[in-house]
N, C-alpha and C positions, 0 to 999 in steps of 0.2 A: 441466620445467615451471618457468618463471621465477617466483620468489616474488612479484614485482611484479604478476603476474596473479591473485594470491590475496588480494585486498583485501576487507574487509568489504563486504557487499552483493552480492558476486559469487556466482553460482549455479554449482554443480558438478553435472553430469549424467553419471552413470556408465553403462556398458553394462548393459542389463538382464540379460545373461548372467553378470555378475560376481557371485561369491560373496564376501561380506565375511568369512565364517567357513567354514572347510573342515574336513574330517575329518583327524584326526591318526593316520596309520597307524603311527607309530614310538613312541608313548608319550613319556616324557621324552626330551629330546635333540633334535638337529637333524633337520629334515625340510624338504624343499622341495615343498610341496603346494599346488597352485592358484595359485602365484606366477607372474605373467606380465606382459608389457607390455600396456597397455590405452590406449585413446584416451578422454580425458575431455573432454566438451564444457563450455566455460567461457562463461557468459553474463554480460556486464558492460556492457550497452548494445549491444554487438555480440556475435556468436557465433563462437568459434574452437574448434578441437579441438587438444588437446595430447597428445602421447605421453608416458606415464610408466610406470615399473615399479611394480606393485602387489603387496603381500604381505598375504594375508588372515590373520586370527587362526586358529590351530590350537590349540584348547583343550588345555592340558597339554603343549604342545611349544614348540620354538624353530623357527618357520617362517621360512625365508629365501629370498631371491632373490640370485643372483650378478649384480651390476650395477655398472657404473662411473658410471651416471647418477643422476638424482634418483629417489628411491623413496618412495612413499606407502603408508601402511598404516592400518588402522582396523578396528574401532572400539576405542578405548582407554578403559578405566575403572580402570587401575592397572598394566597390563603395561608393559614396557620396550621401546623401539625401540633396536636396537644395530647398529652398523656395525663390521666387523672384516675381517681378511684371513686367508685360508687358502691356502697355497701361492702367495702373491702375487696371488690373486684376491680382490676385494672382495665381501663378502656383507653384506646388510642384512636384519635379522631382527626379527620381532614375537615377543618373548620373554614367554611366559605366566609370571606370577609369583604368582598367587593360588592358593588352595586350592579354588576353586569347581569345578574339574574333578576334584577328589579330593584327599584330604589329602596324598598323596605326589606330586602333579603340579606343584608349584611348581618352577620352573627357575632360581631364583636361584643355588643352590649348583652346579647343573650348568653354568650359563653362566660362573660364576666360575672353575670348574675348567678349562673350555675356554679361557677368555681368559688364564689363568695357565699353560697348558700350552705345549708346544713347537710345536704345529701352528697355533695361532691367535694373531693379533696384534691387540689392541684398537685401534680408531680413535676411536669415540665411542658413548656410550650415554646415553639420557635417557628421562624419563617424560613423555609427552605430556599425561597427566592425573595430577595430584597432588591431595592433600587441599586444598592452598592454592588450587586452581582451582575449588573447590566453588561459590563464589558465582557465577562465570560460568556454570557448568553449570546451577545451579538457576534463574538468571534466564532462560536460554534455554528451559528446560523449562516455566516459568510462562507463557511467551508462545505456547504451542502447545497444542492440544487433545490432543496425543499424550502429555502428561505426561512421565514419565521417559524415554520413547523419543523425545522431541522434540529431544534434543540428541545429536549424534554428534561424537566427537572423533577426528580423524585426526592421524597423525604424518607428518612429512616430513623426510627426510634428503637434503640436496642433494649433488650430485657433489663439492662442496668440504667436506663434512662439517658444514655448518650444519644446525641442528636447529630445527624449528618444530612447535608444536601448533596445529591448526586446529580451532576450535570452530564447529560448524555447527548450524543449525536444520533438522531434517528437513522436507522439502517433499513427499516421496513416497518410495517404496521405494528409488529410486536417484538421488534429487535432493536436494541439500543447499545451503542458503544460508549463506555464510560470515558469522559474526558477529564473531569475534575471531581474529587471527593473533598468536601469542605466540612471540617468539624465545627459544628455550631452549638456545641454543648454549653459554651459560656455565654451564648447570646439568647438568654431566656426572654421570651416575649411576654409582655404584660397587656392583657386585654383592657382597652380603655373606652 
């Protein structure tokens, strides 16, 4: 999905069958659950469909898709998006980093161990939503009757490892209008 197609004012329509959050059968650690290629309809004066790989959030886990292309994930409120290689194959993951799924379900230490181990090679990691982004988030929420559910933050890792946060206003259950696109390529996250 070319980043130039993701400008403010553009609407993203996801397939109604898409689950933004999926069950995590593995607990802490890596899982590939519900991650799949999807077609996103982009409305920006004209309507086009773009193919992209999508990784849903798996609470308490490191949910990944094996992909050499652009990968989109969401919704982010503090998790990390990470690209890395295992056996020469690129994986892009939505890494759960909070305690909201349980006190022992944060994956910062697990991901750090994986990326420092012999089997995984880190490429890039970033936080699509950070505390510094709170003003953007609140401004979007204030412009919708949905309140805190009015803003949805997506993360995008392109095939060349560029990283973007996409702040959107919810227009429906699977329809989002882009408000801000933030290049976070220079903000590499270090798991600690």
